[in-house]
N, C-alpha and C positions, 0 to 999 in steps of 0.2 A: 737779653731779653727784657730786663728791666728798663731799661734806657727806652725799648722801641715802646713799650707800655706807657711809658711817661711822656713822651711823646707824641702818642694818641692822645691823651689826655689833653695836654697842653693843646692840640689841634681842635679837641671837640669844644677846649675854652674858650678858642678864639673862632669857633662857629666853622669850621673846616670842614669838621666832621660831624655826624649826630650826636645830639647829648647825651645819648644811651653810651658813649665812650666813656663819657666823664663819671659816670657811676665810681661809686666808691664803695666798698665794704663798709659795716657797721662798725664791727669791731676791730678791725685793721686800716679803716681809711686808705687801703690801697685799690687802685682802678680795678676792680676786678674783670669787665669785658675789654678794657686794651690788654690785661693781661694774657686775657683767653685768646683773643684774636692774635696777637702776639706770638703764642704757643703755637696755635693752628699756623701762621705762616712759619715756623721755627720746624715744625714738622713737616710742613709742605717740600722745604728744600733739604730735608734730611738726606735724600738719596743723592746728593751730590758727596764727591770727595773734599777733604779739608781743604786740599789746595784749589781745587773751583771755588768752593764759598770763599776762601782770602782774596783771590782773584775778581772774582765779580764782584765783592765788595769794594775793594780798591777802585777796580772799573767804575761802578756806581759814585763812588763817590769823589772821582776824578770829572764823572760827566756833572754833579752837582757844583764841583768848584766852578768849572767852565761857564755854567750856568749864573752863578754869581759874579764874577767876570764877566759876562757877557752884555748881564743887566748894569754892572758897573761903566761900562762901555759906553752902551746905552743910555745911562743917565745924562752922561759928563756931556756927549754929545747932542742928545736934544735939550735937555734941561742946563744949561752951563752955569745959569745964573741962580739955580736952587741953593736955597741955604742949607747946609750940611753941620753936624756937630764935628767935622774933621774932612778934611779936604786933599786928598794926594795934591803935592805942590807941580805937578809934571804936565805939560802940554799932551794933546789927545794921541798922538804918533810915539811919546815916549812912553803911553799907558800901554800902547799896542806891545809895544816891544817888551814889555815889563810880563803881560799877559801870554808871551807865545812861550816862556820857561814851561809854566806848569801844561801847556797843549803839547809841548812836546816830550813830556812827562806822560802824560793820557796815551800819545800815539806810541810810545814805546812800550806801554801796558798793553795797547790794542794788539801789535803787534805779537809778545809775548804770549798772551792770553790763550789766544786760539779761540777756536770756531765754535766750541762749547759755550766760553765764558761770555761771545759776542752774541750769542745765541740767547742765552738766559739774560742778558742785561737788556736788549734789543725786547723780548719778552716783558719783562719787567717793568720798563720804561713805556709800552704799549699800554698796558696794565694799569700802569699809572695814572698816564691820559686819557684813559676811559676811563679809570674812578674817578677822575674829576670830573669829566662830563655828568657821569651818573648823579655826583654830587650835587653840580650845578641843574640840573633836571628836578633832581627830589626838593633841592631847596624851592626853587619856582613854582612847581607844583603843590609844594607843600605837603609829598609824602612822609619827610620826616622831621622832626624839629631838630632845629639848630639853634644855637647862642646868637644871640643878638650883638655885634660888637660894633 
C-alpha cells in the first residue's frame, strides 16, 4: 500500500494525475491523499482470497511487462536510428524470439489463473483505460489541476 501511494504521488508530480495526489501532510510529509486512495483500493479488493490476489497481481504484472516489450519492439521497428542510452545488439527477429519467453509465462498464468482472475484483470484493465480517458478529458477541459511537466 505504501509503494502504491508513492507511485500515485510520482504520477501526480509528472502530471499524469491531478495535483491533489501530491499533497503531503505537514508533520509527516507523507502523501496522505495518495495513501487514502490506495487504502480505498485495497479495501475494495479485500473480498478476494489470497490466491486470487496473488494470481491477479502476477497476471497484471505480466501484462505490464508485455506492454513494455511491445513498446520496445515498436520503437525498434519504427525508430531504428533513435539515440538510446543502451541498445540491445540483436536484430528485430531475435528480439521477437527473446520476447516470446515472457509471453509464454503469461500464457501459462492465464491458463492456471482461471476465469475469476481473468475477469478481475479485464475489469482492472478496462478501469485503467477508462481512467486515462477521464484524466485526459479533465486536463483538456481544465476540470482539475495538473502539474505541467
